[in-house]
Phi, psi and omega in degrees: 000142180281142180299161178309314189296335183279340175275353183251118181289329173202166180284138185261163187240120188257120181252123171251122172248104196220158173276043180264137185267140171223158180247121183289125187249007185148196182289329196240342186241157178204162183244136175211171186298142195295319179298323182289315178301315176301326184290309186294330179289320177292320173314306183293323183294316179293334179269358177288141359272000185296325176243133183249349180203157175233135176251128169254111171261110186212215191253135182282117185287152174280157183301321186296316174298324182296318182289328174290314180278007193299330188289345179235024171263152173226157182274140174241128182247109188299341183282326180270317187273338184066035175228120183242160188244135171232122176278113178282313181211172183263136190299330185269001182296133183280174181295323178292326174290319172307309184291332180285322182268009186299312180303316178292325176297309182297319172294330171291326185284320175303310184293322177298308183305316180295322182274352177271163169257335175223132178245132172239133181197210183187188183289159178263106177291322180271098192290345176276000170227062191287046182296313189302308188297317182304316184293322178287332175281338170293315182297319177299323172291331177273359185072028180268154174286137185231150175237125176244133181237126174248113186280336190212137173276096183261026183293329177268002195289319179302312183300311188292320182284339172294315188294328183280350183089002180282324175251141181290165174300328174300309177302314180297313181298315185306315187289309193294323187269327190246296195286310186290326173291332174291321177295318180298315180297321180302307181296333174290316177295323174290316173301327186280325195244342181281152181279337184211128177233126180249123179235129188265083183155116180303324184290322174302310174303316185290321184283319192253334184221040186292136184061015177264120185300337184269001182259112184235147177276140181209150165253137179247090178270163178248336180285160172257161186298336177285340179272347182280148193293143192288162176295318179297316180284330180293320178291324178296316178290331176291322181290316185288330180281337174294309185283336187314133170253355181281167184290151180297134185264093175269151174214169172205146186222135183129191181291142183266088175234156189304317185290349175284341177070025174297335180293325178290321181303316180283328174290324168300316175302325181287333180286325189280311190274327187085210187282173185289321182290007182243150179298125183285143178276336180215156173232163180230124174253109180253123193243117178143185176215165178160175188306343187270340194305315185290322174301315185290318172303308181297326179293323175293326174291313189294320182279001181064036178233024177301327179284351180260000186237116182247128187252121177234153183290162179294162179236149172298134174297137179157198192289323183292324180297308186286340173291323179304305182302325175294335185288342179277178178255318184218154165259141180253127185220077177271070183291140182261356176213157181310128186216136173226068190290143172298328188305325180306313178280339169294327183282307177304327174294335178266014178076021176256123167289163186242144166247121185213166164292153179280049175291163185302322179293321188282325180297315177297325178299317184290326181297315181284337183247322193075021173238026183226131177249123182247151178230160183301135186304140172071002182270087185293322176294333172292324177295320180288333182282330173292317171309303184300319180294315177285332175291328185272332177228102182281348179293336173297322171297310181300318178302316179286323173301320178299338177277002190275319191297310181302311177290338176288331171299311190295332184250018181296151187312316186295326186282323181285323182291333173304310179299318175290327175296316175297324177289320184285317176300334178298327182299330182248019180292335178284000000 
């Protein structure tokens, strides 16, 4: 058999078309979320020598957002990393502005797809800006190899957000009658026409691609095997949590948005702790920023638990961040809408079990790892009872902690990326 390098006639070009925000820093440089930058670098490394460069076609971040998010962005240099960024539209553009620029955006997108050998995108959740789905259909028409990635099964989102009161009945009906069927149609077209379809959810695979060889279930973790908590440290932290007389240390990291349910976490904490002037049974550390931050701070003050809730700015992804996570006892994740956050696996890799609502994702994650404790969705008193129980009996926390390391190693980034690279390389085997 000829070595791989002899089979390759030329270096190939990998195009990502994603709703990822990046901030241009000049002709050759841009800033993007650090974990995503690391992912692209590693993916390109694993695909060499077949692929020599990556283009990320995404959303141009505003300067205000760049300044606000600077703590967890990293710089990418096209000359050094062989990764460049092309902004298709501005993050702050209105629908009218987007539609006005659509002919030029489509022309630019068509040229990018034409110049690429492999196009990766997904279905367009935001139907007013169907850039991602358009990219895949253009690539299919031009005979390009294509990869579609769907990170989340959003089919229950409308029902859940309506039940929380966040969405009106009109918004609920609009999604159920118009938006959800269109997204479902997109996904069926994607399964029919794309070369490789990656779905983050076994139910998505079962419903849209049963018995289809090119439809795969996947997990997209960001940590490496080297960053997984060591057996020795895990054993030590299990002993420490059993002996601890301090408040139970709960944490959550990521964007502070409504659907993350952090207001439920604070409400549950208030039921457990009582007033600020009493010793707390548990404390909560929130690492991140977002549209709900001011409301959450006010809620903690109103409920008398502001001394038990700490707000910390976001951190760049890496060892320092993961070390901070390891110092906590549990991740709390009362998601109010379908969510498949990277934070869940980051927590497990750091030796933290998860207390969550029993959404499909967290229930499945609990079944596969043994490191997740779930309570009924939307039930704040049940969430409080679980916190109270873990705070009173720390051996329950330690038992769950013991289950984190092995599944974390099995799902480290190198392992799932190796599987993905193998699937992708097979597309070019002929």
